[in-house]
N, C-alpha and C positions, 0 to 999 in steps of 0.2 A: 353342247351345253347352252342352256338358255341365258338370256341377258340378265334375268333377275338373280340366277344362281351366281353368275360371274360378278355381279354388283355386290352380292352378299359376301363373297370371298374377299373382294377388295376392301370392303368396309371393315371386315374382321381383322385383316392384316394392318390396316391403318390404325385401328383402335388399339391393337397390341403395341405397335410402335409408339403411339402417343402415350400410352400408359407407362411404357418403359422409360420414355424421356422425361415424364413428369416426376416419377418416383426416383429421383437421383439426389445424392448428397455430395458435398465437397469436403474432402479431407486435405488439410494443408498444415504446414508447420516448418520448423527449422531444425537442421541437424547440427549438433555440437560435438566437438571432440572431448576427450577426457578432461581437458583444462578449460572447458566451456567457451572455447573459441569456435566460430562458425567453420564447419568442415566443408571442404571443397572437393569436387570430383568424387562424389559418393553415389554409388549405385543403389537405388531404392526400388523395391518391388512390392506388390500387393497381390494376394492370392485371389484375384477376381477370375471370372471366366469370360474371355481368356485372361491370362496373367498380364498385369501392366507393369512396365519397368521404365525408369528414367534415370538420368544422371543429374544429380542436384547441383545447380550452379549457385555458388555463394551460400550453400546450405539450405536453399529454399526448395520446397517441393509441393505439388498439388495433384490430387487424384479426384476423379469424379466416379462415384460408385453407387449402385442401388443399395437399399437396406439389406443388412446381413452382418455376419460375424467374420472379421478379416484379421490378417496378420501383416504388419509392415516389417520388412526386413531391409536393413541398411548395412552396406559393406564398403570398406575403403582399403585400398592397397597403396602404401607409400613406402618406398625405399626398403622393400622386403618385409615391412611390418604390416600386419593386418589388424583392422578394428571393425567390429560389427555390433549390431543390436537388433533386437526383435521386440516389437510392441503390438499388443492386441487391442482391437477397438471394435465396439458393437455399434452399428448404425441402425437405429430404430425408426427414424423418420427423416424426411427431407431437412436440409439445412446445412450449415457450415460447422465442421468439427476441427478443432485445433489439437494436434498431437506433436509435441516436440520430442526429438530423439537424441539421446546421448550415446556416442560410440565408446565402447570399452575395448582396450587392446587385448588381443588374443595371444597368449604366451604358452608355447609348448615346451616343456622341459622337465627336469627332475623335481623331486618333492621340495628340495631346498629353495628352489626359485619361488614356489608357491608360498613357502613359509616366510620368505623375505617380503613378498607382496603383502601377506597378511600382517606382518609386523609393521610395515610401512603404513598400511591403512589404519592400524590401531594408533600409531603415533599421530597421524593426521587427525583422527577423531579426538584424541586427547588434547591436541593443540586447539581445536575448535571449542572444546568444552572449557578450557582455560580462558580463551578469549571471551566466551559468553559470560563466564563468571566475572571477569574483569569489567566487562561492559555493565553488568548488573550492579556491581558495587559502585561504579562511576555514577550511574543514574541515581542510586540511593544517596550518594554523597551530595550530588547537585540538589536533590529535593530537600535534604536537610538544611543546606545553606539557604535555599529559598525560604523555607519555613522560619529560620532564625531571623532573616532580614524582614519578613512580614511581621513577625512578633515584635521586633524592635520598632518598626514604623507605627504599628498600632499603639504601642505603649507611649510613643512620643505624641501621637494625636490625642490620646486620652489625657496626658499631662497638660497639654495646651488647653484643652477644653475645660479641665478642672480649674486651671489658673484663670481663665477668662470668666468663668462663673463666679469665682471668689471676688475678682476685681469688680464685676458688675454689682454684686451684692453690697460691697463696701460703698460704691458710688451711690446706690439708691438710699442707703442708710444716711450718708452725709447730706443728700438732698433733702430728706425728711427733717433732719435737725435744723437746716437753714431756714426752712419754711415756718418754724415756730417763732412768733413775735414775742419780745420780752414783756410788753405792756398788757398783753392779753392774759386773762385769767384762765388758767388751765382747769377745765372741768373734768370731773371724774369720768372716766371712760366706762361706759356700760356695754353690755353685749349688743344692744341695738345700734349704738353709735360707733362701735369699734370699726376702724378702717383696716381692712386686711391689705397688707402690701401686695402689690402686683408681682406675681412670680412669672418670670419669663423663662421659657424652656428653649434652650438653643440646641437644635439637633444638627448633627453633622450633615454636610451637603450631600445630597444623593445624586448620583450620576444617572441620567436617563438611561432606561434599558435599551433604547434604540441605538445609542452610541456604543454599547457593549457588544451587541450582536453583529456589528459590521466588521467582521474579521476578514482581513485580506490575506492572500497567499504571499509569503515573502518572495523577493526577487530570485534568491538562489533556488528555491523550490520550483519557481516558474521556469527557470532555465533547465532544470532536470526534466520537467514535464515536456518542454519543447524538444529536448534531445530524444526522449522516448518516442515522441510523435514522428521524428525523422527516421526512426528505426521501425516504422510500420506498427507502432504501438506495443512492441515487446523487445526487450533487450536483457542483458545480464548485469548484475551488480558490478562485475569486473569491468565491463565496458564503460559503465558510468564512472567508475573510479579512474579509468584511463582518460576520460573526456574532461574531468574536472580535477584540478590539482589540489585535492583535499585529502585529509587522512582517512584511513579506513573507518575509524570510529565516527567521524563526522558524516561520511556517506551513509553509514548504518543509521545514524540518528535522523538524517533527512528522509531516508526511505521509510523509517518507522513513522515519522510525522505524516508523510503522504498516505501511509496505510490508515492512520487514525482519522485522516480527513476523507477516507473512502475514495481516494483518487486512483490509487494503484493497488495491485494484488501481488504479493510475493509468494513464489512457488519454490520449494526446496528441491533442487535437482543435483544429485551427486555431491560434489564438494562446494558448490556455489548456489546462487539464487537467480531465478529468472523473474524479472520485473515486467508486469503486464499493465498497460494503461486500461482502466476499466471502461471508459467511454468508448474506446475503439474496439474493445473486446465485445461489448454489448452490441455495437453496430455490426460486427462481423458475424455474431451468432444469431 
């Protein structure tokens, strides 16, 4: 074989290897159990060629794959009980892809066991619906109270302004009466010589717009943001409630405030919520 043929073959092999290494994407995420706690000792596999497998430590996993259509399978065996889950993902181009997995317990038995599980799930969803309604009515009540307080304060300001204008008008009238001398002859007032009293319009003090736009993040919200950062930018609402000794309703209001500020994103997963810090998510993707 001549040297130029050998060089062409080597160049072709190197080109194929370089193309395969460039067109690769990273899939990573966290595995949770049915109660949204991080699952440990979970076997995770992906149907690449050849198949990749690993044991997730503290629920974390990472795979590097080329573009394609894949299935992630997670399995856990603890004390004779098994839990597993399957997630599909399509990789269209290079980059980082986040896919969290929730394990669901596998129960083999008679039909009555399945019925009991279905009844329990229905009860759980009913409780969540009632909690959501209670939260909605609480928010409506708070808004009504705020509107009543604002209306009361506006009424007070208008009353003070009206009283001030009346007092000022009386003061100006008294001043004009004192300026008239008794010895002077009062001439008839014509349209040309009529003196119109000066009218002063007192407008309420306007607050500069620059002072209204400088809205700062409260300290309690900043503490929640710092906690999410320590969890690599993603955690569950349950973990936040464990970290901060506040009520469930208060935690929900804080997370809703962070959502309105476009700081975090809340994803519904099973019976709970996963909270993702947007700035770290954008940096990852």
